N, C-alpha and C positions, 0 to 999 in steps of 0.2 A: 504494500500500500504506500509505503514511504517513497519507493522508487517512482511510482506513478505520480505522486504529488511533486516530486523533484523534477520529473520530466515535464509535467504540465507547467511548473514554475519556470523552467528554462525556456519552454516554448512561448509562454506569456511574456517573459522578459525579452526574448528575441523579437516577438511581434511588436512590443512597445518601443523597442529601440529602432526598429526598421520602419515603423509606421507613424506618420505625423499625428499629433494629438487630434486635429480637426477630423481626420479620416477615422480615427478610432472612435471619437465621439459620435460621428455620423453613423458608423456601424452599430454602435450600442443603441443609439436612438432608433435605428431601423429595426433592430431585433426586438426592442422593447415596445415599439409603438405600432398598432395596427395600421395597415396600408391606408384604409379610408381616412384615418385621423391625419396621417402624413399628407395625403393628397389634399385634404381640406385645408391644412395649414399652408401648404404650398399655394393653393388657390387664393387663400386670403392674403398672403404676402404679395402675390403677383397681380391681384385684381383690385382696382380702386373700390372703395366702399360703395359709392353710388352705383357702380356697375353690379356689384354683388346684391345690393338692395333691390335694384330693378329686376334682376334675375329671380330673386326670391319672390318678389311681388308677382311677376309673370307666372311663376310656377304655382303660386297659391291662389291666384285670382282668375276666375273664368274669363275667357276672351270677351264675351259680351259685356261683362262688367267693366273690363279695362277700356273697351271701345266707347262705352257710354261715358265713362269718366273723361276720356280724351275729348269726346264730342262736347261735353259740358264745359270743359276748360277752354276749348277753342271757339265756342259759339256763344254769342251774346244771349242773355236771357230772353230778350224780346223775340229774337229769331227762333229760339227753341220753343217758346210759348206759341208763336204763330204756327210753327210746324205741327205742334201737338193739337192745336185747335183745328187746323186743316185736316189732320188725319182722323180726328174724332167727330167732325161735324159734316153732315151731308152738304154737297155743293149747293143745292137749292136753298137750304137754310142760311148758308153763308151769303149767297147772292141777295136774299131777302134782307138780311141784316145790313149789307152794304147799301142797298136801295133805300132802306129806311133811314140810315144815317146820312145819306147824301141828298135826300129829297125832303123839302119842307112838308110839314104835316098837311097844310092846306092843299098842296098839289096832290099829295097822295089821296086825300079825301075826295077831291074832284075826280080823280081817276077811278 
């Protein structure tokens, strides 16, 4: 048993003297850290926070919700409300409302 320990000790000493510290530390880190954790750490160190947050948002948020949010942020409220009104109101009702708002009451009553 002692000879095994001595042999291992000599091999370890040879490895340490021949291998730079950074390489030994990287090897120890790799052997002690699961691949997914190492990949996540590499991704985090190489990817700006805003890009990572956008990727997380995209993976967690349905496409329709993201598109609606983009539409809302890019489209003025009045335009969105008009579009909603048009899609929810039959054409004849909208035309009647326009006629009523553009035509004086007396003229409408005579007609």
